[in-house]
mmCIF file as gemmi writes it, N, C-alpha and C atoms, coordinates in Angstrom:
data_model
loop_
_atom_site.group_PDB
_atom_site.id
_atom_site.type_symbol
_atom_site.label_atom_id
_atom_site.label_alt_id
_atom_site.label_comp_id
_atom_site.label_asym_id
_atom_site.label_entity_id
_atom_site.label_seq_id
_atom_site.pdbx_PDB_ins_code
_atom_site.Cartn_x
_atom_site.Cartn_y
_atom_site.Cartn_z
_atom_site.occupancy
_atom_site.B_iso_or_equiv
_atom_site.pdbx_formal_charge
_atom_site.auth_seq_id
_atom_site.auth_asym_id
_atom_site.pdbx_PDB_model_num
ATOM 1 N N . MET Axp A 1 ? 145.852 -94.957 -13.713 1 0 ? 1 A 1
ATOM 2 C CA . MET Axp A 1 ? 147.28 -94.931 -13.953 1 0 ? 1 A 1
ATOM 3 C C . MET Axp A 1 ? 147.992 -95.027 -12.601 1 0 ? 1 A 1
ATOM 4 N N . ILE Axp A 2 ? 149.071 -95.769 -12.587 1 0 ? 2 A 1
ATOM 5 C CA . ILE Axp A 2 ? 149.847 -95.955 -11.365 1 0 ? 2 A 1
ATOM 6 C C . ILE Axp A 2 ? 150.739 -94.73 -11.122 1 0 ? 2 A 1
ATOM 7 N N . SER Axp A 3 ? 150.878 -94.354 -9.871 1 0 ? 3 A 1
ATOM 8 C CA . SER Axp A 3 ? 151.699 -93.184 -9.54 1 0 ? 3 A 1
ATOM 9 C C . SER Axp A 3 ? 153.173 -93.579 -9.426 1 0 ? 3 A 1
ATOM 10 N N . GLU Axp A 4 ? 154.009 -92.57 -9.489 1 0 ? 4 A 1
ATOM 11 C CA . GLU Axp A 4 ? 155.447 -92.809 -9.319 1 0 ? 4 A 1
ATOM 12 C C . GLU Axp A 4 ? 155.746 -93.379 -7.938 1 0 ? 4 A 1
ATOM 13 N N . GLU Axp A 5 ? 155.04 -92.879 -6.94 1 0 ? 5 A 1
ATOM 14 C CA . GLU Axp A 5 ? 155.241 -93.375 -5.579 1 0 ? 5 A 1
ATOM 15 C C . GLU Axp A 5 ? 154.88 -94.854 -5.481 1 0 ? 5 A 1
ATOM 16 N N . GLU Axp A 6 ? 153.802 -95.246 -6.163 1 0 ? 6 A 1
ATOM 17 C CA . GLU Axp A 6 ? 153.388 -96.642 -6.142 1 0 ? 6 A 1
ATOM 18 C C . GLU Axp A 6 ? 154.402 -97.524 -6.878 1 0 ? 6 A 1
ATOM 19 N N . LEU Axp A 7 ? 154.949 -97.04 -7.977 1 0 ? 7 A 1
ATOM 20 C CA . LEU Axp A 7 ? 155.996 -97.787 -8.68 1 0 ? 7 A 1
ATOM 21 C C . LEU Axp A 7 ? 157.19 -98.021 -7.767 1 0 ? 7 A 1
ATOM 22 N N . ARG Axp A 8 ? 157.606 -96.972 -7.077 1 0 ? 8 A 1
ATOM 23 C CA . ARG Axp A 8 ? 158.743 -97.1 -6.158 1 0 ? 8 A 1
ATOM 24 C C . ARG Axp A 8 ? 158.448 -98.102 -5.04 1 0 ? 8 A 1
ATOM 25 N N . ARG Axp A 9 ? 157.228 -98.064 -4.526 1 0 ? 9 A 1
ATOM 26 C CA . ARG Axp A 9 ? 156.852 -98.952 -3.427 1 0 ? 9 A 1
ATOM 27 C C . ARG Axp A 9 ? 156.79 -100.413 -3.895 1 0 ? 9 A 1
ATOM 28 N N . ARG Axp A 10 ? 156.187 -100.637 -5.038 1 0 ? 10 A 1
ATOM 29 C CA . ARG Axp A 10 ? 156.02 -102.008 -5.538 1 0 ? 10 A 1
ATOM 30 C C . ARG Axp A 10 ? 157.329 -102.624 -6.033 1 0 ? 10 A 1
ATOM 31 N N . TYR Axp A 11 ? 158.177 -101.805 -6.599 1 0 ? 11 A 1
ATOM 32 C CA . TYR Axp A 11 ? 159.41 -102.307 -7.217 1 0 ? 11 A 1
ATOM 33 C C . TYR Axp A 11 ? 160.624 -101.529 -6.709 1 0 ? 11 A 1
ATOM 34 N N . PRO Axp A 12 ? 160.967 -101.676 -5.438 1 0 ? 12 A 1
ATOM 35 C CA . PRO Axp A 12 ? 162.067 -100.894 -4.859 1 0 ? 12 A 1
ATOM 36 C C . PRO Axp A 12 ? 163.438 -101.257 -5.42 1 0 ? 12 A 1
ATOM 37 N N . GLU Axp A 13 ? 163.552 -102.423 -6.033 1 0 ? 13 A 1
ATOM 38 C CA . GLU Axp A 13 ? 164.85 -102.85 -6.567 1 0 ? 13 A 1
ATOM 39 C C . GLU Axp A 13 ? 165.211 -102.165 -7.888 1 0 ? 13 A 1
ATOM 40 N N . ILE Axp A 14 ? 164.26 -101.5 -8.516 1 0 ? 14 A 1
ATOM 41 C CA . ILE Axp A 14 ? 164.511 -100.828 -9.792 1 0 ? 14 A 1
ATOM 42 C C . ILE Axp A 14 ? 165.079 -99.433 -9.539 1 0 ? 14 A 1
ATOM 43 N N . PRO Axp A 15 ? 166.188 -99.082 -10.177 1 0 ? 15 A 1
ATOM 44 C CA . PRO Axp A 15 ? 166.762 -97.733 -10.009 1 0 ? 15 A 1
ATOM 45 C C . PRO Axp A 15 ? 165.98 -96.705 -10.85 1 0 ? 15 A 1
ATOM 46 N N . TRP Axp A 16 ? 164.861 -96.265 -10.34 1 0 ? 16 A 1
ATOM 47 C CA . TRP Axp A 16 ? 163.92 -95.427 -11.086 1 0 ? 16 A 1
ATOM 48 C C . TRP Axp A 16 ? 164.515 -94.124 -11.585 1 0 ? 16 A 1
ATOM 49 N N . ASP Axp A 17 ? 165.47 -93.574 -10.877 1 0 ? 17 A 1
ATOM 50 C CA . ASP Axp A 17 ? 166.018 -92.267 -11.256 1 0 ? 17 A 1
ATOM 51 C C . ASP Axp A 17 ? 167.18 -92.354 -12.253 1 0 ? 17 A 1
ATOM 52 N N . LEU Axp A 18 ? 167.422 -93.531 -12.792 1 0 ? 18 A 1
ATOM 53 C CA . LEU Axp A 18 ? 168.46 -93.698 -13.81 1 0 ? 18 A 1
ATOM 54 C C . LEU Axp A 18 ? 167.813 -94.102 -15.131 1 0 ? 18 A 1
ATOM 55 N N . PRO Axp A 19 ? 168.25 -93.515 -16.233 1 0 ? 19 A 1
ATOM 56 C CA . PRO Axp A 19 ? 167.702 -93.899 -17.54 1 0 ? 19 A 1
ATOM 57 C C . PRO Axp A 19 ? 168.058 -95.342 -17.889 1 0 ? 19 A 1
ATOM 58 N N . VAL Axp A 20 ? 167.206 -95.978 -18.635 1 0 ? 20 A 1
ATOM 59 C CA . VAL Axp A 20 ? 167.48 -97.33 -19.103 1 0 ? 20 A 1
ATOM 60 C C . VAL Axp A 20 ? 167.963 -97.247 -20.557 1 0 ? 20 A 1
ATOM 61 N N . PRO Axp A 21 ? 169.084 -97.912 -20.866 1 0 ? 21 A 1
ATOM 62 C CA . PRO Axp A 21 ? 169.552 -97.899 -22.257 1 0 ? 21 A 1
ATOM 63 C C . PRO Axp A 21 ? 168.69 -98.836 -23.104 1 0 ? 21 A 1
ATOM 64 N N . ILE Axp A 22 ? 168.346 -98.404 -24.291 1 0 ? 22 A 1
ATOM 65 C CA . ILE Axp A 22 ? 167.509 -99.181 -25.214 1 0 ? 22 A 1
ATOM 66 C C . ILE Axp A 22 ? 168.237 -99.275 -26.549 1 0 ? 22 A 1
ATOM 67 N N . HIS Axp A 23 ? 168.275 -100.473 -27.097 1 0 ? 23 A 1
ATOM 68 C CA . HIS Axp A 23 ? 168.799 -100.651 -28.451 1 0 ? 23 A 1
ATOM 69 C C . HIS Axp A 23 ? 167.645 -101.125 -29.315 1 0 ? 23 A 1
ATOM 70 N N . VAL Axp A 24 ? 167.422 -100.448 -30.413 1 0 ? 24 A 1
ATOM 71 C CA . VAL Axp A 24 ? 166.348 -100.805 -31.321 1 0 ? 24 A 1
ATOM 72 C C . VAL Axp A 24 ? 166.888 -101.826 -32.32 1 0 ? 24 A 1
ATOM 73 N N . PRO Axp A 25 ? 166.349 -103.052 -32.303 1 0 ? 25 A 1
ATOM 74 C CA . PRO Axp A 25 ? 166.823 -104.071 -33.246 1 0 ? 25 A 1
ATOM 75 C C . PRO Axp A 25 ? 166.631 -103.626 -34.698 1 0 ? 25 A 1
ATOM 76 N N . LEU Axp A 26 ? 167.525 -104.077 -35.533 1 0 ? 26 A 1
ATOM 77 C CA . LEU Axp A 26 ? 167.478 -103.797 -36.969 1 0 ? 26 A 1
ATOM 78 C C . LEU Axp A 26 ? 167.614 -102.317 -37.296 1 0 ? 26 A 1
ATOM 79 N N . SER Axp A 27 ? 168.168 -101.582 -36.381 1 0 ? 27 A 1
ATOM 80 C CA . SER Axp A 27 ? 168.358 -100.159 -36.599 1 0 ? 27 A 1
ATOM 81 C C . SER Axp A 27 ? 169.842 -99.85 -36.594 1 0 ? 27 A 1
ATOM 82 N N . ARG Axp A 28 ? 170.225 -98.907 -37.42 1 0 ? 28 A 1
ATOM 83 C CA . ARG Axp A 28 ? 171.641 -98.52 -37.46 1 0 ? 28 A 1
ATOM 84 C C . ARG Axp A 28 ? 171.923 -97.33 -36.547 1 0 ? 28 A 1
ATOM 85 N N . VAL Axp A 29 ? 170.919 -96.84 -35.876 1 0 ? 29 A 1
ATOM 86 C CA . VAL Axp A 29 ? 171.117 -95.697 -34.979 1 0 ? 29 A 1
ATOM 87 C C . VAL Axp A 29 ? 171.693 -96.185 -33.649 1 0 ? 29 A 1
ATOM 88 N N . PRO Axp A 30 ? 172.377 -95.311 -32.936 1 0 ? 30 A 1
ATOM 89 C CA . PRO Axp A 30 ? 172.927 -95.714 -31.638 1 0 ? 30 A 1
ATOM 90 C C . PRO Axp A 30 ? 171.822 -95.968 -30.623 1 0 ? 30 A 1
ATOM 91 N N . SER Axp A 31 ? 172.206 -96.536 -29.526 1 0 ? 31 A 1
ATOM 92 C CA . SER Axp A 31 ? 171.256 -96.794 -28.452 1 0 ? 31 A 1
ATOM 93 C C . SER Axp A 31 ? 170.629 -95.505 -27.949 1 0 ? 31 A 1
ATOM 94 N N . TYR Axp A 32 ? 169.475 -95.663 -27.374 1 0 ? 32 A 1
ATOM 95 C CA . TYR Axp A 32 ? 168.764 -94.553 -26.749 1 0 ? 32 A 1
ATOM 96 C C . TYR Axp A 32 ? 168.762 -94.769 -25.25 1 0 ? 32 A 1
ATOM 97 N N . PHE Axp A 33 ? 168.445 -93.715 -24.536 1 0 ? 33 A 1
ATOM 98 C CA . PHE Axp A 33 ? 168.198 -93.796 -23.114 1 0 ? 33 A 1
ATOM 99 C C . PHE Axp A 33 ? 166.767 -93.346 -22.898 1 0 ? 33 A 1
ATOM 100 N N . VAL Axp A 34 ? 166.07 -94.038 -22.015 1 0 ? 34 A 1
ATOM 101 C CA . VAL Axp A 34 ? 164.65 -93.776 -21.83 1 0 ? 34 A 1
ATOM 102 C C . VAL Axp A 34 ? 164.332 -93.707 -20.348 1 0 ? 34 A 1
ATOM 103 N N . CYS Axp A 35 ? 163.398 -92.848 -20.001 1 0 ? 35 A 1
ATOM 104 C CA . CYS Axp A 35 ? 162.938 -92.695 -18.623 1 0 ? 35 A 1
ATOM 105 C C . CYS Axp A 35 ? 162.136 -93.925 -18.197 1 0 ? 35 A 1
ATOM 106 N N . ARG Axp A 36 ? 162.532 -94.527 -17.096 1 0 ? 36 A 1
ATOM 107 C CA . ARG Axp A 36 ? 161.844 -95.725 -16.604 1 0 ? 36 A 1
ATOM 108 C C . ARG Axp A 36 ? 160.407 -95.424 -16.188 1 0 ? 36 A 1
ATOM 109 N N . TYR Axp A 37 ? 160.178 -94.276 -15.583 1 0 ? 37 A 1
ATOM 110 C CA . TYR Axp A 37 ? 158.811 -93.917 -15.179 1 0 ? 37 A 1
ATOM 111 C C . TYR Axp A 37 ? 157.897 -93.86 -16.401 1 0 ? 37 A 1
ATOM 112 N N . CYS Axp A 38 ? 158.362 -93.202 -17.449 1 0 ? 38 A 1
ATOM 113 C CA . CYS Axp A 38 ? 157.544 -93.018 -18.645 1 0 ? 38 A 1
ATOM 114 C C . CYS Axp A 38 ? 157.289 -94.34 -19.354 1 0 ? 38 A 1
ATOM 115 N N . ILE Axp A 39 ? 158.278 -95.225 -19.376 1 0 ? 39 A 1
ATOM 116 C CA . ILE Axp A 39 ? 158.052 -96.546 -19.963 1 0 ? 39 A 1
ATOM 117 C C . ILE Axp A 39 ? 156.951 -97.263 -19.184 1 0 ? 39 A 1
ATOM 118 N N . ALA Axp A 40 ? 157.039 -97.211 -17.855 1 0 ? 40 A 1
ATOM 119 C CA . ALA Axp A 40 ? 156.047 -97.893 -17.021 1 0 ? 40 A 1
ATOM 120 C C . ALA Axp A 40 ? 154.649 -97.301 -17.209 1 0 ? 40 A 1
ATOM 121 N N . MET Axp A 41 ? 154.571 -96.002 -17.395 1 0 ? 41 A 1
ATOM 122 C CA . MET Axp A 41 ? 153.267 -95.352 -17.485 1 0 ? 41 A 1
ATOM 123 C C . MET Axp A 41 ? 152.693 -95.328 -18.892 1 0 ? 41 A 1
ATOM 124 N N . TYR Axp A 42 ? 153.552 -95.159 -19.902 1 0 ? 42 A 1
ATOM 125 C CA . TYR Axp A 42 ? 153.054 -94.945 -21.262 1 0 ? 42 A 1
ATOM 126 C C . TYR Axp A 42 ? 153.454 -96.026 -22.253 1 0 ? 42 A 1
ATOM 127 N N . GLY Axp A 43 ? 154.382 -96.876 -21.887 1 0 ? 43 A 1
ATOM 128 C CA . GLY Axp A 43 ? 154.874 -97.879 -22.815 1 0 ? 43 A 1
ATOM 129 C C . GLY Axp A 43 ? 155.875 -97.264 -23.781 1 0 ? 43 A 1
ATOM 130 N N . LEU Axp A 44 ? 156.344 -98.064 -24.692 1 0 ? 44 A 1
ATOM 131 C CA . LEU Axp A 44 ? 157.334 -97.586 -25.652 1 0 ? 44 A 1
ATOM 132 C C . LEU Axp A 44 ? 157.219 -98.388 -26.93 1 0 ? 44 A 1
ATOM 133 N N . LYS Axp A 45 ? 157.062 -97.701 -28.032 1 0 ? 45 A 1
ATOM 134 C CA . LYS Axp A 45 ? 157.012 -98.352 -29.335 1 0 ? 45 A 1
ATOM 135 C C . LYS Axp A 45 ? 158.302 -98.019 -30.077 1 0 ? 45 A 1
ATOM 136 N N . ALA Axp A 46 ? 158.917 -99.026 -30.653 1 0 ? 46 A 1
ATOM 137 C CA . ALA Axp A 46 ? 160.198 -98.835 -31.324 1 0 ? 46 A 1
ATOM 138 C C . ALA Axp A 46 ? 160.111 -97.796 -32.433 1 0 ? 46 A 1
ATOM 139 N N . GLN Axp A 47 ? 159.033 -97.793 -33.191 1 0 ? 47 A 1
ATOM 140 C CA . GLN Axp A 47 ? 158.91 -96.843 -34.293 1 0 ? 47 A 1
ATOM 141 C C . GLN Axp A 47 ? 158.875 -95.404 -33.775 1 0 ? 47 A 1
ATOM 142 N N . ALA Axp A 48 ? 158.188 -95.164 -32.673 1 0 ? 48 A 1
ATOM 143 C CA . ALA Axp A 48 ? 158.145 -93.825 -32.075 1 0 ? 48 A 1
ATOM 144 C C . ALA Axp A 48 ? 159.53 -93.425 -31.589 1 0 ? 48 A 1
ATOM 145 N N . LEU Axp A 49 ? 160.269 -94.379 -31.072 1 0 ? 49 A 1
ATOM 146 C CA . LEU Axp A 49 ? 161.623 -94.102 -30.593 1 0 ? 49 A 1
ATOM 147 C C . LEU Axp A 49 ? 162.526 -93.704 -31.76 1 0 ? 49 A 1
ATOM 148 N N . ILE Axp A 50 ? 162.491 -94.476 -32.838 1 0 ? 50 A 1
ATOM 149 C CA . ILE Axp A 50 ? 163.328 -94.182 -34 1 0 ? 50 A 1
ATOM 150 C C . ILE Axp A 50 ? 162.976 -92.817 -34.592 1 0 ? 50 A 1
ATOM 151 N N . ALA Axp A 51 ? 161.697 -92.493 -34.61 1 0 ? 51 A 1
ATOM 152 C CA . ALA Axp A 51 ? 161.255 -91.216 -35.176 1 0 ? 51 A 1
ATOM 153 C C . ALA Axp A 51 ? 161.444 -90.063 -34.188 1 0 ? 51 A 1
ATOM 154 N N . GLU Axp A 52 ? 161.938 -90.391 -32.984 1 0 ? 52 A 1
ATOM 155 C CA . GLU Axp A 52 ? 162.157 -89.4 -31.922 1 0 ? 52 A 1
ATOM 156 C C . GLU Axp A 52 ? 160.876 -88.639 -31.609 1 0 ? 52 A 1
ATOM 157 N N . GLU Axp A 53 ? 159.778 -89.387 -31.509 1 0 ? 53 A 1
ATOM 158 C CA . GLU Axp A 53 ? 158.474 -88.801 -31.208 1 0 ? 53 A 1
ATOM 159 C C . GLU Axp A 53 ? 158.14 -88.817 -29.728 1 0 ? 53 A 1
ATOM 160 N N . VAL Axp A 54 ? 158.991 -89.381 -28.906 1 0 ? 54 A 1
ATOM 161 C CA . VAL Axp A 54 ? 158.722 -89.43 -27.475 1 0 ? 54 A 1
ATOM 162 C C . VAL Axp A 54 ? 159.714 -88.532 -26.745 1 0 ? 54 A 1
ATOM 163 N N . ALA Axp A 55 ? 159.205 -87.639 -25.957 1 0 ? 55 A 1
ATOM 164 C CA . ALA Axp A 55 ? 160.046 -86.654 -25.274 1 0 ? 55 A 1
ATOM 165 C C . ALA Axp A 55 ? 160.911 -87.28 -24.183 1 0 ? 55 A 1
ATOM 166 N N . TYR Axp A 56 ? 160.559 -88.463 -23.727 1 0 ? 56 A 1
ATOM 167 C CA . TYR Axp A 56 ? 161.292 -89.082 -22.621 1 0 ? 56 A 1
ATOM 168 C C . TYR Axp A 56 ? 162.374 -90.045 -23.097 1 0 ? 56 A 1
ATOM 169 N N . ALA Axp A 57 ? 162.731 -89.964 -24.359 1 0 ? 57 A 1
ATOM 170 C CA . ALA Axp A 57 ? 163.817 -90.784 -24.898 1 0 ? 57 A 1
ATOM 171 C C . ALA Axp A 57 ? 164.816 -89.878 -25.611 1 0 ? 57 A 1
ATOM 172 N N . SER Axp A 58 ? 166.082 -90.218 -25.494 1 0 ? 58 A 1
ATOM 173 C CA . SER Axp A 58 ? 167.12 -89.42 -26.129 1 0 ? 58 A 1
ATOM 174 C C . SER Axp A 58 ? 168.331 -90.295 -26.387 1 0 ? 58 A 1
ATOM 175 N N . ARG Axp A 59 ? 169.131 -89.886 -27.337 1 0 ? 59 A 1
ATOM 176 C CA . ARG Axp A 59 ? 170.394 -90.583 -27.561 1 0 ? 59 A 1
ATOM 177 C C . ARG Axp A 59 ? 171.431 -90.179 -26.516 1 0 ? 59 A 1
ATOM 178 N N . ARG Axp A 60 ? 171.135 -89.114 -25.799 1 0 ? 60 A 1
ATOM 179 C CA . ARG Axp A 60 ? 172.064 -88.637 -24.762 1 0 ? 60 A 1
ATOM 180 C C . ARG Axp A 60 ? 171.498 -88.915 -23.377 1 0 ? 60 A 1
ATOM 181 N N . ARG Axp A 61 ? 172.266 -89.633 -22.583 1 0 ? 61 A 1
ATOM 182 C CA . ARG Axp A 61 ? 171.841 -90.01 -21.229 1 0 ? 61 A 1
ATOM 183 C C . ARG Axp A 61 ? 171.515 -88.781 -20.386 1 0 ? 61 A 1
ATOM 184 N N . ASN Axp A 62 ? 172.326 -87.742 -20.504 1 0 ? 62 A 1
ATOM 185 C CA . ASN Axp A 62 ? 172.113 -86.546 -19.69 1 0 ? 62 A 1
ATOM 186 C C . ASN Axp A 62 ? 170.778 -85.872 -19.978 1 0 ? 62 A 1
ATOM 187 N N . ASP Axp A 63 ? 170.314 -85.931 -21.224 1 0 ? 63 A 1
ATOM 188 C CA . ASP Axp A 63 ? 169.005 -85.352 -21.543 1 0 ? 63 A 1
ATOM 189 C C . ASP Axp A 63 ? 167.893 -86.052 -20.775 1 0 ? 63 A 1
ATOM 190 N N . VAL Axp A 64 ? 168.001 -87.366 -20.644 1 0 ? 64 A 1
ATOM 191 C CA . VAL Axp A 64 ? 166.982 -88.12 -19.917 1 0 ? 64 A 1
ATOM 192 C C . VAL Axp A 64 ? 167.105 -87.857 -18.417 1 0 ? 64 A 1
ATOM 193 N N . LEU Axp A 65 ? 168.319 -87.696 -17.926 1 0 ? 65 A 1
ATOM 194 C CA . LEU Axp A 65 ? 168.491 -87.345 -16.511 1 0 ? 65 A 1
ATOM 195 C C . LEU Axp A 65 ? 167.833 -86 -16.209 1 0 ? 65 A 1
ATOM 196 N N . VAL Axp A 66 ? 167.965 -85.048 -17.115 1 0 ? 66 A 1
ATOM 197 C CA . VAL Axp A 66 ? 167.308 -83.743 -16.94 1 0 ? 66 A 1
ATOM 198 C C . VAL Axp A 66 ? 165.797 -83.928 -16.941 1 0 ? 66 A 1
ATOM 199 N N . HIS Axp A 67 ? 165.277 -84.713 -17.872 1 0 ? 67 A 1
ATOM 200 C CA . HIS Axp A 67 ? 163.835 -84.998 -17.934 1 0 ? 67 A 1
ATOM 201 C C . HIS Axp A 67 ? 163.346 -85.578 -16.599 1 0 ? 67 A 1
ATOM 202 N N . ILE Axp A 68 ? 164.061 -86.568 -16.077 1 0 ? 68 A 1
ATOM 203 C CA . ILE Axp A 68 ? 163.672 -87.207 -14.823 1 0 ? 68 A 1
ATOM 204 C C . ILE Axp A 68 ? 163.669 -86.187 -13.692 1 0 ? 68 A 1
ATOM 205 N N . GLY Axp A 69 ? 164.702 -85.359 -13.621 1 0 ? 69 A 1
ATOM 206 C CA . GLY Axp A 69 ? 164.789 -84.348 -12.581 1 0 ? 69 A 1
ATOM 207 C C . GLY Axp A 69 ? 163.691 -83.292 -12.647 1 0 ? 69 A 1
ATOM 208 N N . GLU Axp A 70 ? 163.268 -82.97 -13.854 1 0 ? 70 A 1
ATOM 209 C CA . GLU Axp A 70 ? 162.233 -81.951 -14.028 1 0 ? 70 A 1
ATOM 210 C C . GLU Axp A 70 ? 160.816 -82.504 -13.943 1 0 ? 70 A 1
ATOM 211 N N . GLU Axp A 71 ? 160.609 -83.715 -14.427 1 0 ? 71 A 1
ATOM 212 C CA . GLU Axp A 71 ? 159.253 -84.274 -14.525 1 0 ? 71 A 1
ATOM 213 C C . GLU Axp A 71 ? 158.891 -85.239 -13.409 1 0 ? 71 A 1
ATOM 214 N N . HIS Axp A 72 ? 159.883 -85.862 -12.8 1 0 ? 72 A 1
ATOM 215 C CA . HIS Axp A 72 ? 159.607 -86.922 -11.83 1 0 ? 72 A 1
ATOM 216 C C . HIS Axp A 72 ? 160.342 -86.644 -10.523 1 0 ? 72 A 1
ATOM 217 N N . THR Axp A 73 ? 159.84 -85.743 -9.776 1 0 ? 73 A 1
ATOM 218 C CA . THR Axp A 73 ? 160.478 -85.418 -8.5 1 0 ? 73 A 1
ATOM 219 C C . THR Axp A 73 ? 160.1 -86.452 -7.463 1 0 ? 73 A 1
ATOM 220 N N . SER Axp A 74 ? 161.051 -86.822 -6.643 1 0 ? 74 A 1
ATOM 221 C CA . SER Axp A 74 ? 160.824 -87.838 -5.611 1 0 ? 74 A 1
ATOM 222 C C . SER Axp A 74 ? 160.068 -87.268 -4.441 1 0 ? 74 A 1
C-alpha cells in the first residue's frame, strides 16, 4: 500500500487535505464529500457510499475535514 507521504510526493498538485465532492449518478441524495487519501488507498464503490458504509465519506464537508485532521496527519 502506498503511504500518504508517497502520494504527496508523487502528486503534489492534488490538494490532499481538502475533501473531494462526489455526486452519485442516478441517485436523489445530495453530493458527498470524500477523503482523497482514503479514495487513493481503498477505492470507492458507489453502493457503499449510498449506504453510508464508508467512514471517510459524508454529506457534510466538515465531517470529512475532521476525519482528515484526525486520521491523516501531515
